C-alpha positions as CSV (number, residue, x, y, z in Angstrom):
1,X,83.6,109.4,87.1
2,X,79.8,109.0,89.8
3,X,80.2,107.7,92.9
4,X,77.5,104.7,94.2
5,X,74.0,106.6,95.4
6,X,73.5,108.4,99.4
7,X,71.6,106.0,100.1
8,X,72.5,102.7,100.7
9,X,70.8,99.1,100.1
10,X,69.3,99.0,103.3
11,X,67.4,102.1,102.6
12,X,68.4,104.1,104.7
13,X,69.9,107.0,104.7
14,X,74.1,106.9,104.9
15,X,76.0,107.4,108.0
16,X,79.2,108.8,106.3
17,X,79.2,112.2,105.7
18,X,78.9,113.0,101.9
19,X,82.5,114.7,100.5
20,X,82.3,119.0,100.5
21,X,84.9,121.8,100.3
22,X,83.5,123.4,102.4
23,X,82.9,122.4,105.6
24,X,79.9,121.7,105.7
25,X,78.2,118.1,107.3
26,X,76.0,115.5,106.0
27,X,73.1,116.8,107.2
28,X,73.7,120.3,105.2
29,X,74.0,118.7,102.3
30,X,70.3,116.9,102.9
31,X,69.3,119.8,103.9
32,X,70.4,121.6,100.3
33,X,69.2,118.9,98.0
34,X,65.6,118.8,99.7
35,X,66.4,116.0,101.6
36,X,65.0,115.7,106.0
37,X,67.9,116.2,108.2
38,X,68.8,112.8,110.2
39,X,69.7,113.3,112.6
40,X,71.6,110.2,113.5
41,X,73.5,111.4,110.1
42,X,77.5,112.4,111.1
43,X,78.7,115.4,110.5
44,X,82.1,116.3,109.2
45,X,82.2,119.0,112.9
46,X,81.9,115.7,115.1
47,X,84.9,113.4,113.3
48,X,88.1,113.3,114.2
49,X,91.1,115.4,112.7
50,X,95.0,116.1,113.7
51,X,95.6,117.4,117.1
52,X,92.8,115.8,118.6
53,X,93.7,113.3,121.0
54,X,90.9,110.4,119.9
55,X,92.5,110.7,116.6
56,X,96.4,110.5,118.3
57,X,95.0,107.1,120.1
58,X,93.3,105.6,116.7
59,X,95.6,105.6,115.1
60,X,98.9,104.4,117.3
61,X,95.8,101.4,117.1
62,X,95.4,100.9,113.9
63,X,99.6,101.6,113.6
64,X,100.1,98.5,115.8
65,X,97.0,96.4,114.3
66,X,98.8,96.9,110.7
67,X,101.9,95.8,112.5
68,X,100.8,92.2,112.8
69,X,98.9,91.9,110.2
70,X,102.3,93.1,107.9
71,X,104.2,90.7,110.1
72,X,102.2,87.7,109.9
73,X,100.7,87.5,106.6
74,X,104.6,87.7,105.4
75,X,105.9,86.1,108.0
76,X,107.7,83.3,105.5
77,X,108.7,85.3,103.2
78,X,112.6,86.9,104.3
79,X,113.0,82.4,105.1
80,X,111.7,81.4,102.0
81,X,115.1,80.1,101.0
82,X,115.7,78.2,104.4
83,X,112.4,76.6,103.8
84,X,113.5,75.1,100.4
85,X,116.5,73.5,102.0
86,X,115.4,72.0,104.9
87,X,112.1,70.9,103.9
88,X,113.9,70.3,100.5
89,X,111.2,71.5,97.8
90,X,111.4,74.7,95.4
91,X,111.0,78.0,95.1
92,X,108.2,77.7,93.9
93,X,106.9,75.4,95.9
94,X,108.0,77.3,98.9
95,X,106.5,80.3,97.9
96,X,102.8,79.2,98.9
97,X,103.3,80.0,101.9
98,X,102.9,83.1,101.1
99,X,100.3,83.1,98.4
100,X,98.7,80.6,100.4
101,X,98.6,82.9,103.0
102,X,97.5,86.9,101.1
103,X,94.8,84.5,98.7
104,X,92.8,83.6,101.8
105,X,93.0,86.9,102.6
106,X,91.6,88.1,99.2
107,X,88.6,85.5,99.8
108,X,87.6,86.1,102.6
109,X,88.0,90.7,103.1
110,X,84.3,91.0,101.3
111,X,82.8,88.5,104.2
112,X,84.3,89.7,107.1
113,X,83.4,93.4,106.0
114,X,80.0,92.0,105.7
115,X,79.8,91.3,109.4
116,X,82.1,94.6,110.0
117,X,78.4,96.2,108.8
118,X,76.7,94.3,111.0
119,X,79.4,93.9,114.4
120,X,81.4,97.3,113.7
121,X,84.9,97.5,113.0
122,X,86.1,97.0,116.3
123,X,85.2,94.1,117.3
124,X,85.6,92.4,114.1
125,X,89.2,93.6,114.1
126,X,90.0,92.2,117.6
127,X,88.6,88.5,116.8
128,X,90.9,89.0,113.1
129,X,94.2,89.8,115.7
130,X,93.5,87.2,118.3
131,X,93.5,83.9,115.5
132,X,96.4,85.3,114.1
133,X,97.8,84.6,116.8
134,X,97.0,82.1,117.7
135,X,97.9,80.7,114.4
136,X,101.1,82.1,114.2
137,X,102.1,79.9,118.2
138,X,100.9,76.7,115.9
139,X,102.9,77.1,113.0
140,X,106.3,76.4,114.1
141,X,105.1,73.0,115.1
142,X,104.1,72.1,111.2
143,X,105.1,68.4,110.1
144,X,105.2,69.5,107.2
145,X,105.6,72.5,104.2
146,X,101.6,71.2,103.3
147,X,100.9,71.5,107.0
148,X,102.5,74.9,107.1
149,X,100.6,76.2,103.8
150,X,97.9,75.1,105.1
151,X,97.2,76.9,108.4
152,X,98.6,80.1,106.5
153,X,96.2,80.6,104.2
154,X,94.0,79.7,107.8
155,X,96.0,82.8,109.0
156,X,95.3,84.5,105.9
157,X,91.7,84.3,106.5
158,X,92.1,85.8,110.0
159,X,94.4,88.3,109.3
160,X,91.6,89.5,106.1
161,X,89.4,91.2,109.5
162,X,91.6,93.5,109.9
163,X,92.0,95.3,105.6
164,X,87.7,94.7,105.9
165,X,87.7,97.2,108.8
166,X,90.3,99.4,109.1
167,X,89.7,101.7,106.4
168,X,86.2,101.8,106.4
169,X,86.9,102.4,110.4
170,X,88.9,105.3,109.3
171,X,86.7,107.0,107.0
172,X,84.0,106.8,109.3
173,X,85.7,108.3,112.0
174,X,88.0,111.1,110.4
175,X,87.1,114.1,108.2
176,X,87.5,114.2,104.8
177,X,90.1,116.0,104.7
178,X,92.5,114.0,106.9
179,X,91.0,110.8,105.6
180,X,94.1,110.2,103.3
181,X,96.8,111.0,105.3
182,X,95.2,108.5,108.4
183,X,95.4,105.5,105.7
184,X,98.6,106.4,105.2
185,X,99.3,106.2,108.4
186,X,97.7,102.9,108.5
187,X,99.9,101.8,105.3
188,X,103.0,102.5,107.7
189,X,102.6,100.4,110.2
190,X,101.7,98.1,107.0
191,X,104.5,98.8,106.1
192,X,107.1,98.6,109.3
193,X,105.3,95.6,110.3
194,X,106.4,93.5,107.0
195,X,110.4,95.2,107.3
196,X,110.4,94.3,111.5
197,X,108.9,90.6,110.5
198,X,111.3,89.8,108.2
199,X,114.2,91.0,109.9
200,X,113.1,88.9,113.1
201,X,112.7,85.6,111.2
202,X,115.9,86.9,109.4
203,X,118.0,86.3,111.6
204,X,116.3,83.7,114.6
205,X,116.1,81.1,111.3
206,X,120.1,81.8,110.6
207,X,120.5,81.4,114.6
208,X,118.1,78.7,115.2
209,X,116.6,77.8,112.4
210,X,112.7,78.9,110.5
211,X,110.4,77.4,113.6
212,X,112.0,79.5,116.0
213,X,112.4,82.3,113.6
214,X,108.3,81.6,113.4
215,X,107.7,81.8,117.5
216,X,109.2,84.8,117.9
217,X,107.2,86.6,115.3
218,X,104.7,85.2,117.0
219,X,105.2,86.5,120.4
220,X,105.9,90.1,118.8
221,X,102.7,89.6,117.0
222,X,101.0,88.9,120.8
223,X,102.1,91.9,121.9
224,X,101.1,94.5,119.2
225,X,98.1,93.2,119.5
226,X,97.6,93.2,123.1
227,X,98.4,97.5,122.4
228,X,95.6,97.7,120.4
229,X,93.2,96.6,122.0
230,X,94.0,98.6,124.8
231,X,94.6,101.7,122.3
232,X,91.3,101.3,120.1
233,X,88.3,103.4,121.3
234,X,84.8,103.4,120.5
235,X,83.5,104.4,117.5
236,X,81.2,107.4,117.8
237,X,79.6,107.2,113.9
238,X,79.4,103.6,113.3
239,X,75.5,102.4,112.9
240,X,75.1,98.5,112.2
241,X,73.8,98.3,108.7
242,X,71.3,95.3,107.0
243,X,73.6,91.6,106.3
244,X,70.8,90.4,104.1
245,X,72.1,89.1,101.0
246,X,70.2,90.9,98.9
247,X,71.5,94.0,100.3
248,X,74.9,93.1,100.5
249,X,74.9,92.1,95.9
250,X,73.7,95.3,95.7
251,X,76.0,97.1,97.4
252,X,78.6,95.5,96.3
253,X,76.7,96.2,92.4
254,X,77.1,99.4,92.5
255,X,80.5,99.4,93.4
256,X,81.9,97.4,90.5
257,X,79.1,99.4,88.1
258,X,81.6,102.7,89.3
259,X,84.5,102.8,86.1
260,X,86.3,104.7,88.8
261,X,86.9,102.2,91.8
262,X,87.3,99.6,89.4
263,X,90.1,101.6,87.7
264,X,91.1,101.7,91.3
265,X,90.7,98.1,91.4
266,X,92.9,97.5,89.0
267,X,96.1,99.6,89.8
268,X,96.2,98.2,93.3
269,X,96.4,94.6,91.9
270,X,98.9,95.5,89.7
271,X,101.1,97.6,92.1
272,X,101.2,94.7,94.7
273,X,101.3,92.2,91.7
274,X,104.9,93.7,91.3
275,X,105.3,94.7,95.1
276,X,104.7,90.1,95.5
277,X,107.2,89.1,92.9
278,X,110.6,90.9,94.1
279,X,109.8,90.4,97.9
280,X,108.8,86.8,97.7
281,X,112.7,86.3,95.2
282,X,114.9,88.7,96.2
283,X,115.6,86.5,99.1
284,X,116.6,83.2,96.9
285,X,118.5,86.1,94.7
286,X,120.0,87.8,97.8
287,X,121.9,84.6,99.3
288,X,122.5,82.7,95.9
289,X,125.7,83.5,93.4
290,X,127.2,86.6,92.9
291,X,125.9,87.7,96.7
292,X,126.3,85.0,98.8
293,X,124.8,86.2,101.4
294,X,123.1,84.9,105.2
295,X,120.2,84.8,105.8
296,X,120.8,87.5,108.2
297,X,122.0,89.8,106.5
298,X,119.5,88.4,102.8
299,X,116.3,89.2,105.9
300,X,118.0,92.7,106.9
301,X,117.7,94.5,103.2
302,X,114.1,94.3,104.7
303,X,114.9,97.5,106.1
304,X,114.5,99.1,103.3
305,X,110.3,98.6,104.6
306,X,111.3,102.1,106.4
307,X,111.4,104.2,102.9
308,X,107.7,102.7,102.6
309,X,106.8,104.2,106.3
310,X,108.0,107.7,105.0
311,X,106.4,107.8,101.6
312,X,103.5,106.7,102.5
313,X,102.7,108.8,105.0
314,X,103.0,111.7,103.2
315,X,100.9,109.8,100.4
316,X,98.7,112.8,101.7
317,X,101.1,115.4,100.7
318,X,101.4,113.9,97.3
319,X,98.0,113.6,96.0
320,X,97.0,117.2,97.1
321,X,100.0,118.1,95.1
322,X,99.9,116.3,92.6
323,X,96.1,115.7,92.1
324,X,95.4,111.4,92.2
325,X,97.0,110.2,88.4
326,X,100.2,113.0,89.6
327,X,100.4,111.0,92.2
328,X,100.1,107.2,90.1
329,X,102.9,108.7,87.6
330,X,105.1,109.2,90.3
331,X,104.9,106.1,91.4
332,X,104.7,104.2,88.6
333,X,108.0,105.9,87.3
334,X,109.7,105.0,91.1
335,X,108.2,101.6,91.3
336,X,109.4,101.0,87.7
337,X,112.7,102.8,87.2
338,X,114.5,100.8,90.8
339,X,113.5,97.5,88.3
340,X,116.3,98.8,86.5
341,X,118.2,99.5,88.2
342,X,117.7,96.3,90.5
343,X,119.8,94.3,87.3
344,X,123.4,95.7,87.7
345,X,125.1,92.7,89.4
346,X,125.8,95.2,92.6
347,X,124.7,94.9,95.4
348,X,124.4,98.7,96.1
349,X,122.3,99.4,92.8
350,X,120.3,96.6,94.0
351,X,119.9,98.2,97.6
352,X,119.3,101.2,95.8
353,X,116.5,100.1,93.5
354,X,114.2,98.2,95.8
355,X,114.5,101.6,97.6
356,X,112.6,102.5,95.0
357,X,110.2,99.8,94.6
358,X,109.6,100.6,98.3
359,X,108.9,103.6,98.0
360,X,106.8,103.1,94.5
361,X,104.1,101.0,95.8
362,X,103.6,102.2,99.2
363,X,103.1,105.7,97.7
364,X,100.8,104.6,95.4
365,X,99.5,102.1,97.7
366,X,98.6,104.9,100.0
367,X,96.4,107.0,97.6
368,X,94.9,104.6,95.4
369,X,93.1,103.2,98.7
370,X,92.9,106.2,99.7
371,X,90.6,107.0,96.7
372,X,88.6,104.2,97.2
373,X,87.5,105.5,100.2
374,X,87.0,108.9,99.9
375,X,85.2,108.0,96.2
376,X,82.3,105.5,97.5
377,X,79.9,107.9,99.6
378,X,77.8,104.3,100.9
379,X,79.1,100.8,101.5
380,X,82.6,101.7,102.0
381,X,83.0,98.9,103.5
382,X,82.2,96.6,100.7
383,X,84.3,99.6,98.5
384,X,87.4,98.9,100.4
385,X,86.7,94.6,100.8
386,X,87.0,94.9,97.2
387,X,89.8,96.7,97.2
388,X,91.8,94.9,99.4
389,X,90.3,91.2,97.5
390,X,92.4,92.8,93.9
391,X,95.3,94.3,96.1
392,X,96.2,90.5,98.1
393,X,95.2,88.5,95.2
394,X,97.7,90.6,92.8
395,X,100.6,89.8,95.8
396,X,99.2,85.7,95.3
397,X,99.7,85.6,91.6
398,X,102.9,87.6,92.0
399,X,104.5,85.8,94.6
400,X,103.5,83.4,92.5
401,X,104.6,83.9,88.8
402,X,107.4,85.7,90.2
403,X,108.8,82.5,91.6
404,X,108.5,80.2,88.9
405,X,110.0,83.4,86.3
406,X,113.1,83.4,88.6
407,X,113.2,79.8,88.5
408,X,113.0,79.5,85.2
409,X,115.0,82.0,83.9
410,X,116.5,84.1,87.0
411,X,115.8,87.7,88.7
412,X,116.0,89.5,84.9
413,X,112.6,87.4,84.1
414,X,110.7,88.3,87.5
415,X,111.9,92.0,86.0
416,X,110.1,91.8,83.1
417,X,107.0,90.3,84.3
418,X,107.1,93.2,87.1
419,X,107.7,95.7,84.4
420,X,105.1,94.4,82.2
421,X,102.4,95.2,85.0
422,X,103.4,98.4,85.7
423,X,103.0,99.8,82.5
424,X,99.0,97.7,82.5
425,X,98.9,100.6,85.1
426,X,100.4,102.8,83.2
427,X,97.6,102.5,80.7
428,X,94.9,102.3,83.4
429,X,96.0,105.5,84.5
430,X,97.0,107.0,81.5
431,X,93.5,105.7,79.8
432,X,91.4,107.9,82.6
433,X,94.2,111.2,82.2
434,X,92.0,111.0,77.9
435,X,88.8,110.5,79.4
436,X,89.2,113.5,82.3
437,X,90.2,115.9,79.6
438,X,88.0,114.8,77.2
439,X,85.2,115.7,80.0
440,X,86.5,118.7,81.0
441,X,86.6,119.8,77.0
442,X,82.8,118.2,76.2
443,X,81.6,120.9,79.4
444,X,84.0,123.8,77.6
445,X,82.2,123.1,75.0
446,X,78.4,123.3,76.5
447,X,79.2,125.9,78.4
448,X,80.5,128.6,75.2
449,X,77.1,126.9,73.6
450,X,75.1,128.8,76.4
């Protein structure tokens, strides 16, 4: 599966080092191919690796950004039953406070990735976090569900700058062999942010109502955004790129012409469809019979997100041991097992099912997103943005359709919908496996015939 060309649309030699099994950097690779060495091209030896102080600062800064992004993006998910009760709306209508935010992010992530190519990853992320926190502090004042959904869409647009920039930031500053692990730590911040945001809003909502829940979370997000700005180091390898529409369109076409990237985008979307459906609906299931949990206890189930922190951080090890497709098969199988277990009318079984769903999802997401950054040797911001568009489109579809299925036929319908998405992800991975095997056989036969 060929990656995109090593020359970006602007005509300048790529600033990103190509993947290599040796320690040679971009300059060495260029010399080996007859292309003159470019002193502006970063080499692997100048990039950050685990153990470097800069690596720790960058990892912690993006961890904090992940806390804000996922904490705010899904801030209404744990309090959907309270919204339904207080505003007198169905689960399907209330779910748009989640799906609207992820849809806004999906629409804005590509344009903001383009701006990050011109103005820098750090600057775009700082502005995005500032706007998102400001909107979070306005949401408790929303007079109606319509206003709340509108603010959530705007917040999703603001938050788009974080995923649009973060993975490209890491790809530019971190050595290739450490990239999947570094992205895993960023995804781990997402998982903890998602967990803490839901728990905070769940208990605050039970005590003081959903408006207070959103206000408390907005204050916590503001503190994390300040921590990000204090920690994030200056980029050392960023070079401003052209933002001409034709150049951007050419880069996007190159990414969409890559079959491997297309499969990774589809897999990310399908994984997030499952996750969006499960976690949008599970609160309703837990507060209703046969469980009848309080709003605070139902929100506390999101402590299971800690499992996602571990599985996403371990994605690099899984990738190294099993390969990309092997790690994806394991993630798909784990998530499917969790869905089947969640069908039981027993709280411990449901909790166990959510553990497996969460572990499988975060591992699969970290492997797929890390593979996108490794595959795209040019236009990495656009490649990552396209992945994020597919990913959050999956979240919007999963949340809306999962809630519709639950309203129609309960949790079994939501689980069946999610399993259908997993079957599609398995089919894409199986196709890639069979194609890779066929290519290896063709190479072996060609070598034998020489």
